[in-house]
C-alpha positions, 0 to 999 in steps of 0.5 A: 484516495476516495476518487480511486477507491473507497478504502485506504490501503495501509502504506507503512513507512520504511522504519515501520517495516520490521515492527510490522513484519515481526512474528513475535510482536503480539503488542496490538497497540504497537501494531495498531499505531502503525495503521495511519493514513499516509501523507497525501503529499507522498503519494502519486496517482496515474493510470496504468494498464488494465492488465493489472486486474488480471491474476493470471498476468504479471509484468513490471510494465503494468505499472508503468503510466499508460 
């Protein structure tokens, strides 16, 4: 991610969704364990429409490769 941005977003695996979204889960340790870098081989990067930078615009086409 470094060539794109200086911070790495949290990308949860599908098996972790329910634990992350469970509002009754107050176990900080188990939640922090979910905050691990995503495998680089599971990500792809490609340019997209600059309109994604505007909160006033929204379209599923914005994330299609440009």
